[in-house]
PDB file with one MODEL, atoms N, CA, C and O in Angstrom:
MODEL        1
ATOM      1  N   UNK A   1       0.849  -1.171   0.000  1.00  0.00           N
ATOM      2  CA  UNK A   1       0.000   0.000   0.000  1.00  0.00           C
ATOM      3  C   UNK A   1       0.895   1.236   0.000  1.00  0.00           C
ATOM      4  O   UNK A   1       1.805   1.361   0.820  1.00  0.00           O
ATOM      5  N   UNK A   2       0.625   2.137  -0.925  1.00  0.00           N
ATOM      6  CA  UNK A   2       1.432   3.335  -1.064  1.00  0.00           C
ATOM      7  C   UNK A   2       0.953   4.421  -0.109  1.00  0.00           C
ATOM      8  O   UNK A   2      -0.173   4.379   0.388  1.00  0.00           O
ATOM      9  N   UNK A   3       1.826   5.392   0.138  1.00  0.00           N
ATOM     10  CA  UNK A   3       1.476   6.478   1.040  1.00  0.00           C
ATOM     11  C   UNK A   3       0.295   7.284   0.526  1.00  0.00           C
ATOM     12  O   UNK A   3      -0.504   7.781   1.319  1.00  0.00           O
ATOM     13  N   UNK A   4       0.171   7.422  -0.787  1.00  0.00           N
ATOM     14  CA  UNK A   4      -0.957   8.169  -1.346  1.00  0.00           C
ATOM     15  C   UNK A   4      -2.275   7.432  -1.087  1.00  0.00           C
ATOM     16  O   UNK A   4      -3.309   8.065  -0.874  1.00  0.00           O
ATOM     17  N   UNK A   5      -2.238   6.104  -1.105  1.00  0.00           N
ATOM     18  CA  UNK A   5      -3.432   5.319  -0.800  1.00  0.00           C
ATOM     19  C   UNK A   5      -3.777   5.420   0.687  1.00  0.00           C
ATOM     20  O   UNK A   5      -4.950   5.476   1.058  1.00  0.00           O
ATOM     21  N   UNK A   6      -2.758   5.442   1.520  1.00  0.00           N
ATOM     22  CA  UNK A   6      -2.975   5.548   2.962  1.00  0.00           C
ATOM     23  C   UNK A   6      -3.603   6.895   3.305  1.00  0.00           C
ATOM     24  O   UNK A   6      -4.478   6.968   4.168  1.00  0.00           O
ATOM     25  N   UNK A   7      -3.167   7.953   2.642  1.00  0.00           N
ATOM     26  CA  UNK A   7      -3.671   9.297   2.921  1.00  0.00           C
ATOM     27  C   UNK A   7      -5.153   9.428   2.603  1.00  0.00           C
ATOM     28  O   UNK A   7      -5.825  10.289   3.169  1.00  0.00           O
ATOM     29  N   UNK A   8      -5.675   8.600   1.716  1.00  0.00           N
ATOM     30  CA  UNK A   8      -7.078   8.691   1.321  1.00  0.00           C
ATOM     31  C   UNK A   8      -8.009   7.908   2.236  1.00  0.00           C
ATOM     32  O   UNK A   8      -9.228   8.004   2.097  1.00  0.00           O
ATOM     33  N   UNK A   9      -7.460   7.138   3.167  1.00  0.00           N
ATOM     34  CA  UNK A   9      -8.292   6.320   4.051  1.00  0.00           C
ATOM     35  C   UNK A   9      -8.916   7.164   5.152  1.00  0.00           C
ATOM     36  O   UNK A   9      -8.358   8.178   5.572  1.00  0.00           O
ATOM     37  N   UNK A  10     -10.077   6.727   5.608  1.00  0.00           N
ATOM     38  CA  UNK A  10     -10.733   7.419   6.715  1.00  0.00           C
ATOM     39  C   UNK A  10     -10.134   6.937   8.034  1.00  0.00           C
ATOM     40  O   UNK A  10      -9.344   5.993   8.067  1.00  0.00           O
ATOM     41  N   UNK A  11     -10.518   7.590   9.099  1.00  0.00           N
ATOM     42  CA  UNK A  11      -9.979   7.248  10.426  1.00  0.00           C
ATOM     43  C   UNK A  11     -10.339   5.814  10.806  1.00  0.00           C
ATOM     44  O   UNK A  11      -9.498   5.084  11.331  1.00  0.00           O
ATOM     45  N   UNK A  12     -11.569   5.408  10.548  1.00  0.00           N
ATOM     46  CA  UNK A  12     -12.019   4.058  10.898  1.00  0.00           C
ATOM     47  C   UNK A  12     -11.262   3.006  10.083  1.00  0.00           C
ATOM     48  O   UNK A  12     -10.876   1.959  10.602  1.00  0.00           O
ATOM     49  N   UNK A  13     -11.060   3.306   8.800  1.00  0.00           N
ATOM     50  CA  UNK A  13     -10.324   2.369   7.944  1.00  0.00           C
ATOM     51  C   UNK A  13      -8.879   2.226   8.400  1.00  0.00           C
ATOM     52  O   UNK A  13      -8.319   1.129   8.382  1.00  0.00           O
ATOM     53  N   UNK A  14      -8.278   3.341   8.810  1.00  0.00           N
ATOM     54  CA  UNK A  14      -6.899   3.292   9.314  1.00  0.00           C
ATOM     55  C   UNK A  14      -6.809   2.424  10.567  1.00  0.00           C
ATOM     56  O   UNK A  14      -5.884   1.624  10.708  1.00  0.00           O
ATOM     57  N   UNK A  15      -7.762   2.584  11.466  1.00  0.00           N
ATOM     58  CA  UNK A  15      -7.757   1.794  12.699  1.00  0.00           C
ATOM     59  C   UNK A  15      -7.903   0.315  12.381  1.00  0.00           C
ATOM     60  O   UNK A  15      -7.233  -0.519  12.988  1.00  0.00           O
ATOM     61  N   UNK A  16      -8.768  -0.014  11.441  1.00  0.00           N
ATOM     62  CA  UNK A  16      -8.950  -1.410  11.042  1.00  0.00           C
ATOM     63  C   UNK A  16      -7.681  -1.981  10.417  1.00  0.00           C
ATOM     64  O   UNK A  16      -7.293  -3.111  10.712  1.00  0.00           O
ATOM     65  N   UNK A  17      -7.035  -1.199   9.554  1.00  0.00           N
ATOM     66  CA  UNK A  17      -5.808  -1.659   8.897  1.00  0.00           C
ATOM     67  C   UNK A  17      -4.686  -1.853   9.916  1.00  0.00           C
ATOM     68  O   UNK A  17      -3.923  -2.815   9.825  1.00  0.00           O
ATOM     69  N   UNK A  18      -4.583  -0.941  10.887  1.00  0.00           N
ATOM     70  CA  UNK A  18      -3.555  -1.063  11.929  1.00  0.00           C
ATOM     71  C   UNK A  18      -3.769  -2.341  12.723  1.00  0.00           C
ATOM     72  O   UNK A  18      -2.819  -3.078  12.987  1.00  0.00           O
ATOM     73  N   UNK A  19      -5.005  -2.604  13.103  1.00  0.00           N
ATOM     74  CA  UNK A  19      -5.318  -3.812  13.866  1.00  0.00           C
ATOM     75  C   UNK A  19      -4.971  -5.071  13.073  1.00  0.00           C
ATOM     76  O   UNK A  19      -4.390  -6.013  13.612  1.00  0.00           O
ATOM     77  N   UNK A  20      -5.328  -5.078  11.802  1.00  0.00           N
ATOM     78  CA  UNK A  20      -5.040  -6.237  10.956  1.00  0.00           C
ATOM     79  C   UNK A  20      -3.537  -6.439  10.785  1.00  0.00           C
ATOM     80  O   UNK A  20      -3.053  -7.570  10.836  1.00  0.00           O
ATOM     81  N   UNK A  21      -2.801  -5.356  10.583  1.00  0.00           N
ATOM     82  CA  UNK A  21      -1.348  -5.462  10.409  1.00  0.00           C
ATOM     83  C   UNK A  21      -0.669  -5.939  11.697  1.00  0.00           C
ATOM     84  O   UNK A  21       0.275  -6.727  11.647  1.00  0.00           O
ATOM     85  N   UNK A  22      -1.148  -5.462  12.844  1.00  0.00           N
ATOM     86  CA  UNK A  22      -0.559  -5.896  14.111  1.00  0.00           C
ATOM     87  C   UNK A  22      -0.791  -7.389  14.337  1.00  0.00           C
ATOM     88  O   UNK A  22       0.091  -8.090  14.831  1.00  0.00           O
ATOM     89  N   UNK A  23      -1.970  -7.868  13.977  1.00  0.00           N
ATOM     90  CA  UNK A  23      -2.245  -9.309  14.104  1.00  0.00           C
ATOM     91  C   UNK A  23      -1.356 -10.111  13.164  1.00  0.00           C
ATOM     92  O   UNK A  23      -0.837 -11.162  13.541  1.00  0.00           O
ATOM     93  N   UNK A  24      -1.180  -9.618  11.945  1.00  0.00           N
ATOM     94  CA  UNK A  24      -0.329 -10.309  10.971  1.00  0.00           C
ATOM     95  C   UNK A  24       1.126 -10.325  11.447  1.00  0.00           C
ATOM     96  O   UNK A  24       1.822 -11.329  11.295  1.00  0.00           O
ATOM     97  N   UNK A  25       1.580  -9.209  12.022  1.00  0.00           N
ATOM     98  CA  UNK A  25       2.944  -9.139  12.545  1.00  0.00           C
ATOM     99  C   UNK A  25       3.135 -10.127  13.683  1.00  0.00           C
ATOM    100  O   UNK A  25       4.162 -10.802  13.757  1.00  0.00           O
ATOM    101  N   UNK A  26       2.160 -10.215  14.565  1.00  0.00           N
ATOM    102  CA  UNK A  26       2.246 -11.142  15.689  1.00  0.00           C
ATOM    103  C   UNK A  26       2.339 -12.587  15.182  1.00  0.00           C
ATOM    104  O   UNK A  26       3.119 -13.378  15.713  1.00  0.00           O
ATOM    105  N   UNK A  27       1.563 -12.927  14.179  1.00  0.00           N
ATOM    106  CA  UNK A  27       1.610 -14.277  13.612  1.00  0.00           C
ATOM    107  C   UNK A  27       2.961 -14.554  12.955  1.00  0.00           C
ATOM    108  O   UNK A  27       3.514 -15.646  13.086  1.00  0.00           O
ATOM    109  N   UNK A  28       3.488 -13.547  12.243  1.00  0.00           N
ATOM    110  CA  UNK A  28       4.797 -13.712  11.612  1.00  0.00           C
ATOM    111  C   UNK A  28       5.890 -13.935  12.661  1.00  0.00           C
ATOM    112  O   UNK A  28       6.741 -14.811  12.506  1.00  0.00           O
ATOM    113  N   UNK A  29       5.856 -13.138  13.722  1.00  0.00           N
ATOM    114  CA  UNK A  29       6.866 -13.267  14.765  1.00  0.00           C
ATOM    115  C   UNK A  29       6.760 -14.614  15.466  1.00  0.00           C
ATOM    116  O   UNK A  29       7.777 -15.217  15.809  1.00  0.00           O
ATOM    117  N   UNK A  30       5.548 -15.088  15.680  1.00  0.00           N
ATOM    118  CA  UNK A  30       5.350 -16.382  16.315  1.00  0.00           C
ATOM    119  C   UNK A  30       5.871 -17.500  15.419  1.00  0.00           C
ATOM    120  O   UNK A  30       6.553 -18.412  15.885  1.00  0.00           O
ATOM    121  N   UNK A  31       5.542 -17.421  14.123  1.00  0.00           N
ATOM    122  CA  UNK A  31       6.010 -18.433  13.179  1.00  0.00           C
ATOM    123  C   UNK A  31       7.531 -18.413  13.068  1.00  0.00           C
ATOM    124  O   UNK A  31       8.160 -19.462  12.923  1.00  0.00           O
ATOM    125  N   UNK A  32       8.118 -17.231  13.136  1.00  0.00           N
ATOM    126  CA  UNK A  32       9.573 -17.105  13.039  1.00  0.00           C
ATOM    127  C   UNK A  32      10.262 -17.643  14.296  1.00  0.00           C
ATOM    128  O   UNK A  32      11.380 -18.153  14.224  1.00  0.00           O
ATOM    129  N   UNK A  33       9.602 -17.531  15.430  1.00  0.00           N
ATOM    130  CA  UNK A  33      10.179 -18.044  16.672  1.00  0.00           C
ATOM    131  C   UNK A  33      10.187 -19.572  16.677  1.00  0.00           C
ATOM    132  O   UNK A  33      11.101 -20.187  17.225  1.00  0.00           O
ATOM    133  N   UNK A  34       9.189 -20.170  16.079  1.00  0.00           N
ATOM    134  CA  UNK A  34       9.100 -21.635  16.038  1.00  0.00           C
ATOM    135  C   UNK A  34      10.105 -22.198  15.043  1.00  0.00           C
ATOM    136  O   UNK A  34      10.918 -23.057  15.383  1.00  0.00           O
ATOM    137  N   UNK A  35      10.040 -21.711  13.827  1.00  0.00           N
ATOM    138  CA  UNK A  35      10.999 -22.121  12.810  1.00  0.00           C
ATOM    139  C   UNK A  35      11.216 -20.927  11.889  1.00  0.00           C
ATOM    140  O   UNK A  35      10.283 -20.162  11.643  1.00  0.00           O
ATOM    141  N   UNK A  36      12.420 -20.756  11.382  1.00  0.00           N
ATOM    142  CA  UNK A  36      12.687 -19.581  10.546  1.00  0.00           C
ATOM    143  C   UNK A  36      11.740 -19.499   9.349  1.00  0.00           C
ATOM    144  O   UNK A  36      11.558 -20.473   8.618  1.00  0.00           O
ATOM    145  N   UNK A  37      11.145 -18.325   9.162  1.00  0.00           N
ATOM    146  CA  UNK A  37      10.247 -18.156   8.029  1.00  0.00           C
ATOM    147  C   UNK A  37      11.062 -17.957   6.755  1.00  0.00           C
ATOM    148  O   UNK A  37      12.245 -17.618   6.803  1.00  0.00           O
ATOM    149  N   UNK A  38      10.411 -18.172   5.622  1.00  0.00           N
ATOM    150  CA  UNK A  38      11.095 -18.137   4.329  1.00  0.00           C
ATOM    151  C   UNK A  38      11.677 -16.757   4.030  1.00  0.00           C
ATOM    152  O   UNK A  38      12.800 -16.650   3.539  1.00  0.00           O
ATOM    153  N   UNK A  39      10.921 -15.711   4.323  1.00  0.00           N
ATOM    154  CA  UNK A  39      11.378 -14.349   4.032  1.00  0.00           C
ATOM    155  C   UNK A  39      11.247 -13.493   5.292  1.00  0.00           C
ATOM    156  O   UNK A  39      10.181 -12.925   5.533  1.00  0.00           O
ATOM    157  N   UNK A  40      12.304 -13.386   6.100  1.00  0.00           N
ATOM    158  CA  UNK A  40      12.217 -12.608   7.338  1.00  0.00           C
ATOM    159  C   UNK A  40      12.052 -11.105   7.115  1.00  0.00           C
ATOM    160  O   UNK A  40      11.751 -10.374   8.059  1.00  0.00           O
ATOM    161  N   UNK A  41      12.245 -10.635   5.887  1.00  0.00           N
ATOM    162  CA  UNK A  41      12.042  -9.212   5.604  1.00  0.00           C
ATOM    163  C   UNK A  41      10.566  -8.831   5.696  1.00  0.00           C
ATOM    164  O   UNK A  41      10.239  -7.647   5.785  1.00  0.00           O
ATOM    165  N   UNK A  42       9.679  -9.814   5.676  1.00  0.00           N
ATOM    166  CA  UNK A  42       8.251  -9.535   5.838  1.00  0.00           C
ATOM    167  C   UNK A  42       7.984  -8.912   7.197  1.00  0.00           C
ATOM    168  O   UNK A  42       7.088  -8.078   7.332  1.00  0.00           O
ATOM    169  N   UNK A  43       8.755  -9.308   8.208  1.00  0.00           N
ATOM    170  CA  UNK A  43       8.576  -8.755   9.551  1.00  0.00           C
ATOM    171  C   UNK A  43       8.893  -7.262   9.530  1.00  0.00           C
ATOM    172  O   UNK A  43       8.145  -6.451  10.077  1.00  0.00           O
ATOM    173  N   UNK A  44      10.001  -6.910   8.897  1.00  0.00           N
ATOM    174  CA  UNK A  44      10.393  -5.499   8.826  1.00  0.00           C
ATOM    175  C   UNK A  44       9.371  -4.681   8.050  1.00  0.00           C
ATOM    176  O   UNK A  44       8.988  -3.593   8.479  1.00  0.00           O
ATOM    177  N   UNK A  45       8.931  -5.200   6.915  1.00  0.00           N
ATOM    178  CA  UNK A  45       7.970  -4.450   6.106  1.00  0.00           C
ATOM    179  C   UNK A  45       6.633  -4.301   6.835  1.00  0.00           C
ATOM    180  O   UNK A  45       5.951  -3.288   6.678  1.00  0.00           O
ATOM    181  N   UNK A  46       6.262  -5.293   7.620  1.00  0.00           N
ATOM    182  CA  UNK A  46       5.023  -5.208   8.388  1.00  0.00           C
ATOM    183  C   UNK A  46       5.138  -4.132   9.476  1.00  0.00           C
ATOM    184  O   UNK A  46       4.206  -3.355   9.685  1.00  0.00           O
ATOM    185  N   UNK A  47       6.272  -4.092  10.160  1.00  0.00           N
ATOM    186  CA  UNK A  47       6.479  -3.052  11.184  1.00  0.00           C
ATOM    187  C   UNK A  47       6.445  -1.668  10.569  1.00  0.00           C
ATOM    188  O   UNK A  47       5.873  -0.742  11.144  1.00  0.00           O
ATOM    189  N   UNK A  48       7.051  -1.523   9.408  1.00  0.00           N
ATOM    190  CA  UNK A  48       7.074  -0.221   8.743  1.00  0.00           C
ATOM    191  C   UNK A  48       5.688   0.192   8.270  1.00  0.00           C
ATOM    192  O   UNK A  48       5.339   1.372   8.323  1.00  0.00           O
ATOM    193  N   UNK A  49       4.901  -0.767   7.809  1.00  0.00           N
ATOM    194  CA  UNK A  49       3.535  -0.460   7.376  1.00  0.00           C
ATOM    195  C   UNK A  49       2.701   0.012   8.568  1.00  0.00           C
ATOM    196  O   UNK A  49       1.913   0.949   8.442  1.00  0.00           O
ATOM    197  N   UNK A  50       2.875  -0.632   9.721  1.00  0.00           N
ATOM    198  CA  UNK A  50       2.167  -0.203  10.929  1.00  0.00           C
ATOM    199  C   UNK A  50       2.560   1.230  11.271  1.00  0.00           C
ATOM    200  O   UNK A  50       1.702   2.043  11.618  1.00  0.00           O
ATOM    201  N   UNK A  51       3.840   1.541  11.177  1.00  0.00           N
ATOM    202  CA  UNK A  51       4.304   2.900  11.473  1.00  0.00           C
ATOM    203  C   UNK A  51       3.707   3.910  10.502  1.00  0.00           C
ATOM    204  O   UNK A  51       3.310   5.001  10.911  1.00  0.00           O
ATOM    205  N   UNK A  52       3.640   3.560   9.221  1.00  0.00           N
ATOM    206  CA  UNK A  52       3.040   4.466   8.235  1.00  0.00           C
ATOM    207  C   UNK A  52       1.567   4.720   8.542  1.00  0.00           C
ATOM    208  O   UNK A  52       1.095   5.856   8.490  1.00  0.00           O
ATOM    209  N   UNK A  53       0.857   3.651   8.860  1.00  0.00           N
ATOM    210  CA  UNK A  53      -0.568   3.782   9.163  1.00  0.00           C
ATOM    211  C   UNK A  53      -0.792   4.613  10.418  1.00  0.00           C
ATOM    212  O   UNK A  53      -1.688   5.457  10.451  1.00  0.00           O
ATOM    213  N   UNK A  54       0.019   4.382  11.460  1.00  0.00           N
ATOM    214  CA  UNK A  54      -0.130   5.145  12.699  1.00  0.00           C
ATOM    215  C   UNK A  54       0.216   6.616  12.479  1.00  0.00           C
ATOM    216  O   UNK A  54      -0.414   7.491  13.074  1.00  0.00           O
ATOM    217  N   UNK A  55       1.195   6.897  11.645  1.00  0.00           N
ATOM    218  CA  UNK A  55       1.554   8.280  11.333  1.00  0.00           C
ATOM    219  C   UNK A  55       0.399   8.974  10.618  1.00  0.00           C
ATOM    220  O   UNK A  55       0.065  10.116  10.932  1.00  0.00           O
ATOM    221  N   UNK A  56      -0.205   8.284   9.664  1.00  0.00           N
ATOM    222  CA  UNK A  56      -1.349   8.864   8.943  1.00  0.00           C
ATOM    223  C   UNK A  56      -2.513   9.108   9.894  1.00  0.00           C
ATOM    224  O   UNK A  56      -3.216  10.110   9.769  1.00  0.00           O
ATOM    225  N   UNK A  57      -2.722   8.201  10.840  1.00  0.00           N
ATOM    226  CA  UNK A  57      -3.792   8.371  11.817  1.00  0.00           C
ATOM    227  C   UNK A  57      -3.528   9.592  12.693  1.00  0.00           C
ATOM    228  O   UNK A  57      -4.444  10.368  12.966  1.00  0.00           O
ATOM    229  N   UNK A  58      -2.303   9.764  13.128  1.00  0.00           N
ATOM    230  CA  UNK A  58      -1.958  10.936  13.951  1.00  0.00           C
ATOM    231  C   UNK A  58      -2.155  12.231  13.174  1.00  0.00           C
ATOM    232  O   UNK A  58      -2.602  13.232  13.734  1.00  0.00           O
ATOM    233  N   UNK A  59      -1.823  12.214  11.888  1.00  0.00           N
ATOM    234  CA  UNK A  59      -2.016  13.408  11.067  1.00  0.00           C
ATOM    235  C   UNK A  59      -3.498  13.750  10.936  1.00  0.00           C
ATOM    236  O   UNK A  59      -3.866  14.925  10.946  1.00  0.00           O
ATOM    237  N   UNK A  60      -4.351  12.730  10.815  1.00  0.00           N
ATOM    238  CA  UNK A  60      -5.789  12.988  10.745  1.00  0.00           C
ATOM    239  C   UNK A  60      -6.307  13.553  12.057  1.00  0.00           C
ATOM    240  O   UNK A  60      -7.149  14.451  12.067  1.00  0.00           O
ATOM    241  N   UNK A  61      -5.801  13.022  13.164  1.00  0.00           N
ATOM    242  CA  UNK A  61      -6.259  13.491  14.470  1.00  0.00           C
ATOM    243  C   UNK A  61      -5.793  14.912  14.758  1.00  0.00           C
ATOM    244  O   UNK A  61      -6.450  15.645  15.496  1.00  0.00           O
ATOM    245  N   UNK A  62      -4.675  15.298  14.186  1.00  0.00           N
ATOM    246  CA  UNK A  62      -4.125  16.640  14.425  1.00  0.00           C
ATOM    247  C   UNK A  62      -4.913  17.720  13.680  1.00  0.00           C
ATOM    248  O   UNK A  62      -4.878  18.889  14.065  1.00  0.00           O
ATOM    249  N   UNK A  63      -5.616  17.337  12.623  1.00  0.00           N
ATOM    250  CA  UNK A  63      -6.348  18.322  11.818  1.00  0.00           C
ATOM    251  C   UNK A  63      -7.567  18.838  12.513  1.00  0.00           C
ATOM    252  O   UNK A  63      -8.285  19.673  11.961  1.00  0.00           O
TER     253      UNK A  63
ENDMDL
END
């Protein structure tokens, strides 16, 4: 998801996306703890996506 797409989301959609990404990150970390996952860069990209979404949410709240 690109930053321009994130900027067009509403507050409720951002909250839903953040929740979904956090759940996905938790599952990835759990799977990686049990046995190494095929692409560990997915963990980093998931964390960064959460940060992007939270930043966009803060910007909406500041307006």
